[in-house]
C-alpha positions in Angstrom: 0.0 0.0 0.0 2.3 2.8 -1.3 0.3 5.6 0.3 0.0 3.9 3.7 -2.8 2.0 5.3 -5.6 3.9 6.9 -6.8 2.7 10.3 -9.5 0.1 10.0 -8.5 -0.9 6.5 -7.3 -4.5 6.0 -3.8 -4.7 4.7 -3.6 -6.0 1.1 -0.9 -8.4 2.2 -3.0 -10.1 4.9 -3.9 -13.6 3.9 -7.2 -15.3 4.8 -5.5 -17.1 7.7 -4.2 -13.7 9.0 -0.6 -14.3 8.1 1.4 -11.7 6.2 2.0 -12.6 2.5 5.4 -10.7 2.5 6.7 -11.7 5.9 10.5 -11.9 5.8 10.7 -10.4 2.3 12.7 -7.2 1.5 9.6 -5.4 0.3 8.0 -5.6 3.7 7.5 -2.1 5.1 9.8 -0.9 7.9 6.8 -0.2 10.1 5.9 -3.9 9.9 9.4 -5.1 10.3 9.9 -3.0 13.4 6.6 -4.1 15.0 7.2 -6.0 18.2 3.9 -7.6 19.3 3.5 -8.1 23.0 0.9 -9.8 25.2 -0.4 -6.4 26.1 -0.9 -5.6 22.4 -2.3 -9.0 21.3 -4.3 -10.0 24.4 -5.3 -13.6 25.0 -7.2 -14.0 21.7 -8.2 -12.3 18.5 -11.2 -10.5 20.0 -9.0 -8.9 22.7 -6.4 -8.0 20.1 -9.0 -6.3 17.9 -10.5 -4.4 20.8 -7.0 -3.1 21.7 -6.4 -2.0 18.1 -9.8 -0.2 18.0 -8.9 1.6 21.2 -5.5 2.6 19.8 -7.0 3.8 16.5 -9.5 6.0 18.4 -6.9 7.4 20.8 -4.5 8.2 17.9 -7.0 9.5 15.4 -6.5 13.0 14.0 -8.4 15.4 16.2 -8.3 13.1 19.3 -7.9 14.9 22.6 -4.2 15.8 23.5 -2.7 13.4 25.9 -5.3 10.7 25.1 -3.0 8.7 22.9 -0.4 6.2 23.9 2.9 7.2 25.4 
C-alpha cells in the first residue's frame, strides 16, 4: 500500500488465515518489520487484540484529545 494503510482498512498483504504474505521479504515495510507484538498488544485471543487495536486507533485518530494517545 504505497500511500500507507488507513486505520480500520485490511492490509492488502494479509492472507485469509491472518498471516502476512510478504513476511521476511525485503519489500515488507519498515513499520511492519519494526513491530514487536506483545501480550499487552495482542491479548489472549483475536477478540482482545482487535479491541485493543480499535482503542488505539480511536486514541491516535486525527483530532483526538491531546494526551489521550499512547505514550
